[in-house]
N, C-alpha and C positions, 0 to 999 in steps of 0.2 A: 685478435680473432676476426675472421671474416663474418660478414652479416650486417644487419641494419643497426644503426646507432641507437643508443638510448638517451634518456634525459641528461645523465651525467656527462656523456660524450658531447652533447650540444653546448652544455655550460662550459666545458673545457675549451671547445673550439671558439666560443665567443671570448673567453678570457685570453686565449692565445692569438686573438685577432685573425683567425682563419675564417671565421664568419664575422663580418664587420657590420654592425647595425647602428644606425643613427640614433634610434631611440631604444636602447636595449632594455627589455623588461623580461624578467625570468618567467612571468606568467605566460609569455608567448611560446615557451618551450613545453612540448607535450611529451608523453611517455616515449614515443619513438618518431617524433617529427617536430618541426619548428614552424610556427606561423610567420609568414612574411607580410610586410606592411607597405601600403602605398605612400610614396613621397608626394610632394606638391607638384612635381614635374610631369606634365601630361600633354599628349599630342593626339589630335584627331586625324585618323589615317584615311588616305585614299584607298589603300590596298592592305590586306593582310600580307605579311611577309616573314621570311627567315633571313639570316645573315651568315651563310656558310663560309664566306671568304673575307670576312672583315668585321668591323665594329658596327653595331646597331646605329650609333650616333651619326656615322657617316652617311646613312641612308635617309635620315629623318627630314632633311630639307626637300628632297625630291618626293618622298612618300607620305608626307603629312600636309593637311590643309592649314592647320593652325595649332599654335602652342597655347595651352591653358595652364591655370594654376588651381590646385585643390585646396589651397590654404583656407579659404572661406567656403569650401564646398563647391561641387560642380555637378550639374545634372547630366548624366550620361543618357543621351536619347536612344530610344528603342531602335535597334538594328543599325545604329552607327557604331563604328569600331574605334577604339581609343588604345593608345599605348601609354602606359605609366611606368616611370622608373620606380623600382622598389627601393625602400630605405636600406635594404640589406645588399651587400656585395660579398664576394668570396675571394679568399686568398689562400687556397688549399695547398698546404705543404704535405700533409698526411696523404696516404694512398687511398683517396676517397672518391667515389662516384655517387650519383644520386638522381632523383627525379622529383618533379613537383606535381601537384594536383590541386584542383579547387577544394575549398573547405566545404563541409556539409551544408552550411547556411548559404553558400554561394550557389551550389547546385540546386538547392531547393527554390531558389528565385529565378531559375532559368538564366543565369548569367554564364555565358560561355567565355571562359578565360584560359589562356595558355601562357606559360612562361617561355620567354625567348632570351638566348644569350648570344654573346659575341662569338663569331667563328663556329657556329653550330648549325647543322642542317636538320635538326630534330626539335620539335616542340617538347617542352617539359623535361628534357634531359640535362642533367649536370655532368659534363664530361670529366674524366679522370683529372684530378688536381686542377680544377678550373680556377682561373684568377680573372676577375673582372666584374663588371656591373651586371645587374639582373633587371629585366623589364617584364611587364605583364601586359598581354593584349586582352582587351575586355570588350565584349559585345553583349548588351542586355537584350534578351530575345522576347521577353513577355511584358516587362514594365520599364517605365522611365524611372531611373534610380539615381538619388543624390549620393555621391561619395565624398569623403573628406580625407585629407591627409592623415595617415595613421590607421585607417581602416585596413582590415585584414581579409583578403579574398582567397588567398592560396596558402599552401604549406609545402614544406620541403622535407623529404626523407632521404637521408644519406646512408651509405654503407661503406664499410672497409672493404676494399678490393672488389667484392662482388655481392649481389643479392643471392641468398640461398633459399630457393623455393622448394617447398615439400612436394613430393610426388603423391599420386593417389593412394598407393599402398601405405605410405607413411601417415597420410591423413586418416585413413581407415583405422590404423592402430591407435592413433591419438584419440580418435572419436570413441573408440571402445573403452579407453581408460578415463578420459576427461570430459567427453561430450562437447564437441565443438558445434554440433548441430542438434537441435531438438525438433523432432517431427513425428507426427502420427503415422506417416508413411515411410517407406524405405528411403534412407539417405543415399544420394547418389554422388559419388566422386568421379568426376570425368574431366580431366584437365583442371582440376580444382573442385570446390564444392558447388554443386548446382543449386540454384535457388528458384523457387516457383512462386507464382503470383497468387494472392489470396482474393478470390471473388466468390467465396463460399456462401455468403449470406445476402440474399437478394433484398432483405429489409434493412440492411445496415450500410452506412457509407463505406465505400471501398476505395474511393479516390477523390482527389481534388483536381479540378481543371482550371487553368489560369484564365481570367477574363481578358477580353481583348482591349477594353478601354477602362483603365484603372487610374486612381489618383497617383501622384508622385509618391514614391516610397523612399524614405530616408534610411540608408543602410546603417547609420550609427545609432538608430533608436530601436532598442529591443522591447518586446512585449508592449508595443505602442500602436500598431496598425490594426484596423478592423479587418478581419480576414474575409468578411462578406463583400468588401469592396474590391477584393482581388481574386477570390476563388469561388468556384461553383462546386458544391458537394455533389458527388454522383454515387448512385447505388447500382449494383450489377443488374442486368437483365438476363434471366435464365443463366446465371453464373458466367456471363460473358460481358466484355466491355469493348467498345469500339474506340480505338485510339485514332482520333481524326488527324488528318494531315496538317502539319504546322502548328498543332495545339500541344500544350505542355501539361503533363499529368504527374501528380504525386500519388504513388501507391505503396503497398508494403508486401513484404515476403510472407508466405505461408509459414515458413520455418523461422525458428528463433536461432540465432547464431551466438557463438561465444569465441572470443579471442583470448586464449590462455596467456598467462603472464610472460611466457618465454617466446611468444610468437607475435607477429604483426600480420594484418590482412590488407588485401587490396582488391577492390571490385574491378572486374574487367569492364571498361566503359562501352565497348562496341563489339558485338560478336554476330557476324552475319549468319552464323549457323543457327541462331535461335530467333531470327527475324530481322527485317530491315528497319530497325529502329535503334536509337541510342538509349542506353540504360545507365543511370547513375553517373552524373557528371563528377561527383566527388568520390575519390577512390580509396583513401586511406582509412584503415581501422587501426587504432592504437591498441597495444596490449591491455587487456582488462575490459574491453568493450563487451558488454553483455555477460561478463564472467561473474559467477559460475553458472547462472541459471538461464542465460540466453536472453537476447533482445531481438526484436524484429529488425530486419534491414529495410530502410525506407528507400524507394526506388524512384528516380526521376526519369520519366519516359517521354520520348518524342520521336515521331516519324516524319520524314521529309518527302519521301517519294509518293507513297500511297497511303490511304487510310488502312488500318490493320486491326482485325478483331482478335482479342486474346481470350482464352478460356481459363476458368479456375484450375489451378494446379499445373498450368503451362510453364515450362522452363523459361526464365526471363533474364537470368544473370548468373555469373560465376564469381566465386571469390578464390583468390590465390592466397595461400599462407606462406610466410617466410620466417626464417629464424632471425632472432636478434643476436648480436655479438656477445651479449651477456645478459644476465637477469636484470631487469629494470628496477630502479629505486622508486619509481612512481607508476601507478596504473590509472588508466582511464576510469572515471567514476565520480561519485558525489564528493569525494575528498578534495578534488581539484576543480569542483564546480563545472564538470562536463555537462554540455547542454542536452545530449541525446542518449544518455544512459537509460536503459530499460524503456526505451521509446516504443510507441505503438505507431499508428498512422499519424505522423507529425509534420506539420508545417515548420518553416524555419522559425528561429527564436525571435524574429521581428514582429510576430503577430500576437495579439492578446489571446489568452486561453479562452 
């Protein structure tokens, strides 16, 4: 059947060597996606690039300053761009396409990363029946971060033949029966589910803003770092918040969302219709997220051109829902130790509570 793959499909692809992983671990397989991992092979780049007419390796001599190793860890300096070969490569025989996205923890640290493949003119895209290596381009925008071989920054979602996205009328019907959005106000479906920003309480922390000078952050250490060394808590002013140019913010939605077991979700990362800023670096929601009572969506917001003021209840993001090719055998949640189920305003897993 057409639609996005589920846990059992990924396990089968790994077994059949259509996904080839140096360090295969079933814990990397999610309900409707699979985590990808960094190899030790790393290059510091002169330029960001794509490789539409050849192999990435053929460009590395001219486009990189230096080759590094991640075996003993490597500090990625802020605003420097690196290219790392992933441990996984593809040998797709089945009629499969796909895309990649940063993981939630990656986006919440303001790590800008994009997957690039041989003979491809688009970031993050897995072409039909792709065969070859996979690389990830990484730029840390707010913090100097130490990465190690085996760290996971991004994830891949594959689909048989095509992605099947639900239109607004379908979403309204599902919401009437199963509740995919919980809100005190009217739920708006317009090219997907619209999410608004929560700046409703002037006495309560509504956001975290990244500090400009912070200690080194070790990506492999969870619940380790002191958040006050990296983040400034912010309260709204008259139910508004100024998003300052080139600063990075963590906020949350006013609505609680749910991804039913037969669906997957994806946040639209950039939408000029709702403002000149980027929202939510990490795009995938697995089936079971927030199910059945809803969880807030955490939003990573940055503006590059001009500072921007947002108001409580202002539309700030959209979620598209898509069908799975079959019912999944696993759901996002506490049973698989998911990090962000039932979340509120939450920093990444790297910080102490």
